[in-house]
C-alpha positions, 0 to 999 in steps of 0.5 A, a space after each residue: 646909642 647910649 647904652 648906661 644901664 637903666 632901672 625903673 624909677 624908685 619914686 613912682 606908682 602904677 595904678 590903673 585909672 579906668 581903662 589905662 595904666 598911669 604912671 604916677 611921678 611922685 618927686 614932679 607930681 606928673 602923670 604918664 599914660 602907659 600902654 602895652 608896648 610900654 610894658 613890655 619896655 618896662 619888664 626888661 628894666 626891673 633891674 639895671 640892665 644896658 638898653 641894649 638888653 631891650 633886644 632881648 624882648 624884640 621879635 626882630 630888628 624893627 622891633 628892637 628899634 621901636 621898643 628902644 624908642 619907647 625906652 628913651 621916652 621913657 628916660 625922658 620922663 623919668 619913668 626909666 632912670 639912667 645909672 649916676 644920673 641926677 635922677 638916681 642920686 635924688 631916688 637914692 637919696 630918698 631910698 637911704 632916709 625912707 627905707 626903714 619905713 619902705 618906699 609906700 610911706 616915702 611915696 605918700 609924703 612925696 606926693 603930697 609935697 608942694 613943689 616951687 611952681 605950685 600955686 596956689 588960688 586966692 581966697 576970693 576964688 576958693 570962696 566962689 568954689 565953695 559957694 558952687 559946691 554948696 549948689 550942688 553938693 550940701 556938705 557932710 554932717 559935722 558929726 555922725 549920727 550913730 543908731 544906738 540902744 542907749 544914749 548917756 547925756 554928759 554930766 553938766 559943765 559944772 560937775 566936774 572937780 578940776 586939780 589945776 586952774 592956771 594955764 602956765 600951771 598945766 602946761 608945765 605939768 602935762 606929761 604922758 602917765 603910763 602908771 595908773 592906779 586902776 581905780 574908776 574915773 569919774 564920769 563927771 571928769 570924763 565928760 568935762 574931757 569930752 565936752 570941752 576936747 569935742 564939743 563944738 563951741 560955733 557951727 555954720 549949717 550951711 557949710 557944716 564948718 564948725 569951731 572947736 577948741 582945737 585948730 582944724 583945716 578949713 573948720 572941717 573937723 573930720 575927727 569922731 571921737 569914741 569912748 572905750 569905758 571900762 573903769 569909769 564910775 557912773 557909765 556902764 562898760 562899753 564902747 560909745 560914740 561922742 555926738 558932739 551935737 548932742 554932747 551925748 554918747 550912743 552905745 556902739 558895743 561892749 566892752 573888751 576885756 583887759 587882754 583883748 584891750 592890750 591886745 587892741 593897744 599893741 600888747 601894751 600891758 599898762 593899758 590894763 590899768 587905765 580907766 577909759 580910752 578915747 580913740 579919734 578916726 577920721 572921715 575923709 568926706 569931711 575934709 576932701 569936700 572942700 579940699 581937692 589937693 591930697 595935701 589934706 591927708 597931712 591937715 588929718 594927721 595935724 587935726 588929730 595932733 591938735 585934739 589930742 594935745 587938748 585932750 593932754 591938758 585937759 586930763 592935766 587940768 583933771 587930775 588924770 594921767 594920759 598917753 597918746 598911742 598910735 599902736 592900734 590894731 586898725 582892722 580889729 578897731 574898724 569892726 569894734 567900732 563899726 566904721 567902713 576903713 574907706 571913709 573912716 580912717 583909725 588915727 590913733 587914741 588917748 589912753 586915760 586913768 587916775 595917777 598913782 602916787 609914784 606916777 612922776 616916775 611913769 612920765 615919759 614926756 
């Protein structure tokens, strides 16, 4: 009997599915249903222990042999890993790389990897699958409809004053600015920014596939946009939802005080001098309706990144300062926006304000 020390794998998770406990091997993307006897074995190897340690849990010799057989199967399945095995080396490398962020962050990444034997469906099969889904499950709407006591139509597209119009000029001047003058931001400029970053330029009503100025996986555009207006001239302070189908702002709540806003955004004091904050959330159902693979979660993050860059360029062209930050108290923001965290995810925000004359020294990249 190989009595090398064994330990439960660190690259997996035990989850309940219906009435079974299922082990998810996030490195190999395999699933194993476990019974009560396997649970007894796993409890023996929370820390490194020789295989013979399992006898301490056995009722008699026959039971010990039974448990050892289960342990051997768990080792073959890499649910238990052996000391100085190849799997041990790979797991140690993973833990060393990810230890500052914790195992769950690493599990997310490894669970959404495409392995070398991953098979992808053809475009023809993908379209066929999409047509079948349309027959039985209508797609989620491209935009939330929020019951609002007050709606504000965005300012006309030709009312904004643009500081820069040449694309390369805008691109070369894009910076993250954390020094704002505290002066109000014109509603016309905010309207232009929201219209061009979130507005729909083309829409397939049947599939709710949208085209905007930013790229989005499968044209799903899961990102919702909310505006916290606290220094916007011509707009009553408050928290608004951008209805991208109507080019309207829907009031969803009162504004936060300067101290509350700073606390909400990671205690970053520079936020208090801004004019508004654009919050980004992602509606899961829009993307999961088309894509069943877990890797799609990566696309949500990429979608927000694309949108954030568009906001950067628009703010630069409008002569405004902007910085993206993900330092948000998610739960507090969920309450303020009135969203269900199981279905709509807080992702990040762009803090926007009027620039100071010495803003150059406040640029961070």
